[in-house]
RODO-2510 file (C-alpha; in nm, 4 decimals, decimal comma):
residues 310
     n   res          X          Y          Z
     1     m    -9,4783   -20,6027     2,2950
     2     r    -9,4678   -20,6316     2,6726
     3     p    -9,5973   -20,3241     2,8560
     4     g    -9,3179   -20,0861     2,9393
     5     s    -9,0762   -20,2338     2,6848
     6     l    -9,0987   -19,9688     2,4133
     7     h    -8,7464   -19,8916     2,3012
     8     q    -8,5424   -19,6909     2,0558
     9     h    -8,3224   -19,8601     1,7972
    10     a    -7,9718   -19,7240     1,8208
    11     a    -7,9257   -19,7199     1,4440
    12     t    -8,2234   -19,5034     1,3586
    13     g    -8,4223   -19,2890     1,5993
    14     l    -8,7968   -19,3292     1,5578
    15     d    -9,0784   -19,1390     1,7248
    16     v    -9,4257   -19,2924     1,6921
    17     v    -9,7001   -19,0312     1,7327
    18     i   -10,0432   -19,1727     1,8145
    19     v   -10,3388   -18,9360     1,8508
    20     t   -10,6323   -19,0769     2,0440
    21     f   -10,9784   -18,9622     2,1459
    22     d   -11,1922   -19,1984     2,3536
    23     t   -11,0316   -19,5083     2,1987
    24     r   -10,8701   -19,6567     2,5094
    25     e   -10,8753   -20,0268     2,4253
    26     v   -10,7596   -19,9973     2,0655
    27     t   -10,4899   -19,7492     2,1683
    28     l   -10,3551   -19,9987     2,4209
    29     e   -10,3544   -20,2690     2,1540
    30     c   -10,1839   -20,0339     1,9090
    31     l    -9,9060   -19,9718     2,1614
    32     a    -9,8762   -20,3412     2,2413
    33     r    -9,8050   -20,4159     1,8743
    34     l    -9,5135   -20,1723     1,8425
    35     d    -9,1765   -20,3487     1,8276
    36     r    -8,9554   -20,0416     1,7972
    37     g    -8,9554   -19,6677     1,8508
    38     r    -9,0481   -19,4197     2,1220
    39     a    -9,4232   -19,3830     2,1577
    40     i    -9,5774   -19,0387     2,2032
    41     v    -9,9498   -19,0643     2,2743
    42     v   -10,1489   -18,7441     2,2312
    43     d   -10,4709   -18,7756     2,4287
    44     n   -10,7056   -18,5328     2,2574
    45     g   -10,9439   -18,4598     2,5441
    46     s   -11,0579   -18,8190     2,6043
    47     t   -11,3115   -18,8925     2,8768
    48     d   -11,2706   -19,2717     2,8826
    49     g   -10,9495   -19,2897     3,0852
    50     t   -10,7195   -19,3452     2,7879
    51     a   -10,4343   -19,1327     2,9220
    52     e   -10,4414   -19,2983     3,2633
    53     a   -10,4520   -19,6489     3,1154
    54     v   -10,1579   -19,5791     2,8844
    55     a    -9,9526   -19,4326     3,1690
    56     v   -10,0089   -19,7443     3,3803
    57     r    -9,9584   -20,0089     3,1145
    58     f    -9,6864   -19,8370     2,9096
    59     p    -9,4927   -19,6141     3,1511
    60     q    -9,2143   -19,5559     2,8983
    61     a    -9,4556   -19,4010     2,6505
    62     e    -9,4879   -19,0238     2,6746
    63     v    -9,8470   -18,9102     2,7195
    64     v    -9,9377   -18,5602     2,6038
    65     r   -10,2692   -18,4661     2,7638
    66     l   -10,4741   -18,2017     2,5864
    67     e   -10,7467   -18,0709     2,8138
    68     r   -10,9604   -17,9586     2,5229
    69     g   -10,9988   -18,1330     2,1915
    70     v   -10,8052   -17,9838     1,9023
    71     g   -10,7962   -18,0761     1,5355
    72     f   -10,6172   -18,3947     1,4338
    73     a   -10,3577   -18,1934     1,2416
    74     e   -10,2748   -17,9816     1,5451
    75     a   -10,2619   -18,2877     1,7704
    76     c   -10,0139   -18,4548     1,5340
    77     n    -9,7952   -18,1447     1,5391
    78     r    -9,8092   -18,1346     1,9193
    79     g    -9,6922   -18,4943     1,9354
    80     a    -9,4143   -18,4517     1,6799
    81     a    -9,2854   -18,1477     1,8677
    82     r    -9,2244   -18,3639     2,1759
    83     g    -8,9772   -18,5853     1,9925
    84     t    -8,6303   -18,5468     1,8442
    85     a    -8,5833   -18,8630     1,6376
    86     a    -8,4856   -18,8345     1,2726
    87     l    -8,7980   -19,0253     1,1682
    88     v    -9,1565   -18,9641     1,2790
    89     l    -9,4331   -19,2191     1,2288
    90     f    -9,7886   -19,0850     1,2477
    91     l    -9,9989   -19,3875     1,3365
    92     n   -10,3750   -19,3891     1,3874
    93     s   -10,4770   -19,5429     1,7179
    94     d   -10,6801   -19,8138     1,5423
    95     v   -10,3883   -19,9360     1,3286
    96     l   -10,1951   -20,2413     1,4520
    97     a    -9,8437   -20,3185     1,3299
    98     r    -9,7739   -20,6758     1,2278
    99     p    -9,4352   -20,8182     1,3335
   100     g    -9,1515   -20,6544     1,1410
   101     a    -9,3736   -20,3921     0,9772
   102     l    -9,1947   -20,0990     1,1401
   103     d    -8,8534   -20,2361     1,0453
   104     r    -8,9569   -20,2755     0,6810
   105     l    -9,1058   -19,9262     0,6717
   106     v    -8,7924   -19,7659     0,8171
   107     e    -8,5545   -19,9710     0,6022
   108     s    -8,7432   -19,8853     0,2839
   109     l    -8,7298   -19,5128     0,3567
   110     e    -8,3618   -19,5248     0,4510
   111     a    -8,2804   -19,7114     0,1295
   112     r    -8,4114   -19,4193    -0,0768
   113     p    -8,2226   -19,0962     0,0003
   114     d    -8,4555   -18,9170    -0,2426
   115     a    -8,7637   -19,0213    -0,0438
   116     v    -8,9124   -18,8080     0,2336
   117     a    -9,2008   -19,0272     0,3495
   118     a    -9,3298   -19,3829     0,3330
   119     g    -9,6633   -19,5431     0,4124
   120     g    -9,7465   -19,9004     0,5012
   121     r   -10,0069   -20,1341     0,3524
   122     l   -10,3307   -20,1457     0,5508
   123     v   -10,5294   -20,4679     0,5544
   124     d   -10,8417   -20,5998     0,7225
   125     p   -10,7704   -20,7812     1,0506
   126     g   -10,6764   -21,1428     0,9918
   127     t   -10,6418   -21,1062     0,6142
   128     d   -10,3824   -20,9990     0,3606
   129     a   -10,6216   -20,8015     0,1411
   130     t   -10,5367   -20,4339     0,1013
   131     q   -10,8175   -20,2037     0,2156
   132     p   -10,9103   -20,0075    -0,1011
   133     a   -10,9875   -19,6878     0,0911
   134     y   -10,6352   -19,6942     0,2359
   135     a   -10,4412   -19,8023    -0,0704
   136     p   -10,2151   -19,5338    -0,2209
   137     q   -10,4331   -19,2552    -0,3547
   138     l   -10,4087   -19,0250    -0,6521
   139     y   -10,4399   -18,6589    -0,5592
   140     p   -10,8117   -18,5712    -0,5742
   141     g   -10,9055   -18,3401    -0,8568
   142     l   -11,2164   -18,1388    -0,9334
   143     g   -11,4245   -18,4300    -1,0619
   144     t   -11,3569   -18,6468    -0,7592
   145     l   -11,4293   -18,3670    -0,5118
   146     v   -11,7525   -18,2618    -0,6853
   147     a   -11,8649   -18,6248    -0,6748
   148     r   -11,7934   -18,6388    -0,3032
   149     v   -11,9936   -18,3290    -0,2130
   150     t   -12,2894   -18,4032    -0,4412
   151     g   -12,3405   -18,7699    -0,3599
   152     l   -12,2245   -18,8916    -0,7012
   153     e   -11,9250   -19,0667    -0,5486
   154     l   -12,0591   -19,4094    -0,6431
   155     l   -12,0433   -19,3074    -1,0092
   156     r   -11,6994   -19,1456    -0,9816
   157     p   -11,5347   -19,2697    -0,6632
   158     g   -11,1811   -19,1486    -0,7300
   159     g   -10,9735   -19,2913    -0,4499
   160     p   -10,7009   -19,5517    -0,4837
   161     d   -10,4591   -19,5679    -0,7682
   162     p   -10,5795   -19,8882    -0,9442
   163     a   -10,2213   -19,9950    -1,0103
   164     m   -10,1531   -19,9980    -0,6360
   165     l   -10,4332   -20,2217    -0,5089
   166     a   -10,2313   -20,5401    -0,5572
   167     e    -9,8911   -20,3819    -0,4990
   168     r    -9,6724   -20,5718    -0,2531
   169     g    -9,3397   -20,4058    -0,3317
   170     t    -9,2001   -20,0600    -0,2599
   171     v    -9,3019   -19,8021    -0,5177
   172     a    -9,3372   -19,4257    -0,5494
   173     c    -9,6907   -19,2881    -0,5267
   174     d    -9,8840   -18,9641    -0,4861
   175     q   -10,0287   -19,0246    -0,1426
   176     p    -9,9481   -19,3192     0,0872
   177     a   -10,1943   -19,4216     0,3561
   178     g   -10,2217   -19,1258     0,5921
   179     a   -10,3254   -19,3554     0,8775
   180     c    -9,9707   -19,4919     0,8871
   181     i    -9,7117   -19,2570     0,7398
   182     l    -9,3415   -19,2330     0,8236
   183     v    -9,1811   -18,8938     0,7578
   184     r    -8,8270   -18,7635     0,7799
   185     r    -8,8315   -18,5020     1,0546
   186     e    -8,6158   -18,2680     0,8459
   187     a    -8,8731   -18,2731     0,5650
   188     l    -9,1611   -18,2358     0,8107
   189     h    -9,0008   -17,9233     0,9543
   190     a    -8,9232   -17,7885     0,6079
   191     v    -9,2916   -17,7906     0,5070
   192     g    -9,4140   -17,6637     0,8438
   193     g    -9,5788   -17,9857     0,9615
   194     f    -9,9508   -18,0446     0,9265
   195     d   -10,1675   -17,7483     0,8279
   196     e   -10,3671   -17,6853     1,1452
   197     r   -10,6473   -17,5147     0,9551
   198     f   -10,7642   -17,8695     0,8778
   199     w   -10,9556   -18,0340     1,1614
   200     f   -10,9794   -18,3983     1,0611
   201     w   -10,9939   -18,5012     0,6951
   202     y   -10,7720   -18,4045     0,4021
   203     e   -10,4899   -18,2916     0,6323
   204     d   -10,2967   -18,6000     0,5176
   205     v   -10,3589   -18,5294     0,1485
   206     d   -10,2399   -18,1726     0,1944
   207     l    -9,9260   -18,2862     0,3785
   208     a    -9,8475   -18,5411     0,1075
   209     r    -9,8706   -18,2764    -0,1640
   210     r    -9,6398   -18,0402     0,0227
   211     l    -9,3924   -18,3165     0,1046
   212     r    -9,3867   -18,4166    -0,2623
   213     a    -9,2119   -18,0873    -0,3366
   214     r    -8,9257   -18,2072    -0,1131
   215     g    -8,8874   -18,5601    -0,2471
   216     v    -9,0475   -18,8942    -0,3294
   217     l    -9,3264   -19,0570    -0,1271
   218     l    -9,3286   -19,4362    -0,1050
   219     h    -9,5844   -19,7110    -0,0620
   220     v    -9,4208   -20,0044     0,1171
   221     g    -9,6324   -20,3094     0,0422
   222     g    -9,4222   -20,5325     0,2649
   223     a    -9,4930   -20,3233     0,5751
   224     v    -9,8320   -20,4622     0,6747
   225     f   -10,0613   -20,3059     0,9340
   226     e   -10,4091   -20,4179     1,0370
   227     h   -10,6648   -20,1381     1,0312
   228     l   -10,9550   -20,1940     1,2676
   229     g   -11,1548   -19,8918     1,1473
   230     g   -11,3886   -19,6652     1,3374
   231     g   -11,1534   -19,5226     1,5965
   232     t   -11,1733   -19,1487     1,6535
   233     f   -11,4210   -19,0939     1,3706
   234     a   -11,6697   -19,3312     1,5336
   235     a   -11,6205   -19,1619     1,8707
   236     w   -11,7003   -18,8244     1,7164
   237     g   -12,0314   -18,9253     1,5641
   238     r   -12,1698   -18,8879     1,2120
   239     e   -12,2560   -18,5181     1,2272
   240     r   -11,9168   -18,4017     1,3496
   241     g   -11,7394   -18,6268     1,1019
   242     l   -11,9492   -18,4975     0,8110
   243     r   -11,8824   -18,1369     0,9032
   244     s   -11,5094   -18,2039     0,9244
   245     r   -11,5078   -18,3772     0,5872
   246     l   -11,6922   -18,0980     0,4059
   247     l   -11,4777   -17,8237     0,5557
   248     g   -11,1654   -18,0270     0,4799
   249     i   -11,2633   -18,0565     0,1135
   250     a   -11,3245   -17,6824     0,0918
   251     h   -10,9938   -17,5891     0,2532
   252     y   -10,8018   -17,8411     0,0423
   253     a   -10,9553   -17,6901    -0,2702
   254     e   -10,8731   -17,3392    -0,1528
   255     v   -10,5070   -17,4325    -0,1148
   256     h   -10,4498   -17,6661    -0,4082
   257     l   -10,7052   -17,6123    -0,6878
   258     p   -10,6956   -17,3392    -0,9545
   259     r   -10,9518   -17,0576    -0,9517
   260     g   -11,1920   -17,2065    -1,2031
   261     a   -11,2002   -17,5405    -1,0244
   262     r   -11,2576   -17,3670    -0,6907
   263     l   -11,5545   -17,1815    -0,8381
   264     v   -11,7166   -17,4984    -0,9722
   265     l   -11,6576   -17,6947    -0,6528
   266     g   -11,7793   -17,4081    -0,4347
   267     l   -12,1048   -17,3806    -0,6285
   268     a   -12,1544   -17,7580    -0,6178
   269     l   -12,0984   -17,7686    -0,2416
   270     a   -12,3258   -17,4694    -0,1827
   271     a   -12,6108   -17,6163    -0,3879
   272     s   -12,5785   -17,9729    -0,2624
   273     g   -12,5293   -17,8614     0,0965
   274     a   -12,8348   -17,6364     0,0961
   275     a   -13,0534   -17,9061    -0,0600
   276     r   -12,9419   -18,1723     0,1840
   277     a   -12,9706   -17,9359     0,4803
   278     a   -13,3329   -17,8678     0,3878
   279     t   -13,4051   -18,2387     0,3428
   280     f   -13,2562   -18,3395     0,6770
   281     a   -13,4330   -18,0511     0,8516
   282     v   -13,7687   -18,1767     0,7214
   283     l   -13,6792   -18,5266     0,8429
   284     g   -13,5963   -18,3914     1,1869
   285     r   -13,2260   -18,4804     1,1565
   286     h   -13,1123   -18,1437     1,2821
   287     g   -12,7503   -18,2390     1,3482
   288     l   -12,6973   -18,3508     0,9889
   289     a   -12,8937   -18,0507     0,8623
   290     a   -12,6606   -17,8175     1,0523
   291     a   -12,3504   -17,9938     0,9173
   292     w   -12,4707   -17,9686     0,5571
   293     w   -12,5753   -17,6068     0,6043
   294     e   -12,2293   -17,5195     0,7297
   295     g   -12,0864   -17,6991     0,4272
   296     a   -12,3154   -17,4941     0,2019
   297     r   -12,1953   -17,1690     0,3572
   298     r   -11,8333   -17,2756     0,3185
   299     g   -11,8977   -17,3687    -0,0442
   300     a   -12,0485   -17,0288    -0,1152
   301     a   -11,7494   -16,8591     0,0469
   302     l   -11,5132   -17,0711    -0,1646
   303     a   -11,6955   -16,9725    -0,4837
   304     v   -11,6895   -16,6028    -0,3953
   305     s   -11,3214   -16,6090    -0,3014
   306     s   -11,2345   -16,7754    -0,6327
   307     l   -11,3630   -16,4669    -0,8158
   308     r   -11,1055   -16,2492    -0,6455
   309     r   -10,7530   -16,2290    -0,7765
   310     r   -10,4892   -16,3496    -0,5345
***
């Protein structure tokens, strides 16, 4: 798309919310690939000139400048609140729409009155192969989460619904790709938007579960987006990303798992976190040690809280 040519289709209003943090070049490319909708770019405290570059190259895009960094969930809510369109697309800054992808995503959602959200198919740049980590996911249960916090993920990876890896049609699923998810604004408001207690990680899984109570969620295999990877997570660094992931798992469990499962997961996170914190401390990797130690404390708190009756 030519700079400054972002537009709104008359038939269906679409707001595209893009949260960015120090990802100037990929954000500009993301905007350049949009062929419909009103772009709302939430600059989450960037220091690389992202907001200024967007304002110059895409003057019709609204730029929401946050002076201090907030969680991804809160940033998404801030962006959505600036729009009024019936449909809201939450698009990661490192996801590039292929021609016609937005049309297919919108048309698929509109064709299903019982559906409240739809996600596109994410592929590696220049290929048509679905990225397994971003294929439609089953909701993570106790086994999957324990594997993730203990390092046994290679033995029990959980993740994508195997039936969806080769899916090219439009089908119902538990959780579409959170990096590219289109939501009816009415449904988004009904569930209260993203839960801002999540920082970055599992906020999309939580939203999908709450939206599922309002209607069907779709995977639209014909709406293809290239996912460059890295993006905000790379800008944050490994330690900050690890901390966010562990705390996201704990909060997700607190909200969605039964008491017994919360107890088991909390103990697993406490034990694994403490052991890894000690190991990284000995190795002089103090940032990772601190992240795991915080995860251990959060796991212990989760286990204790599970013993109390709600």
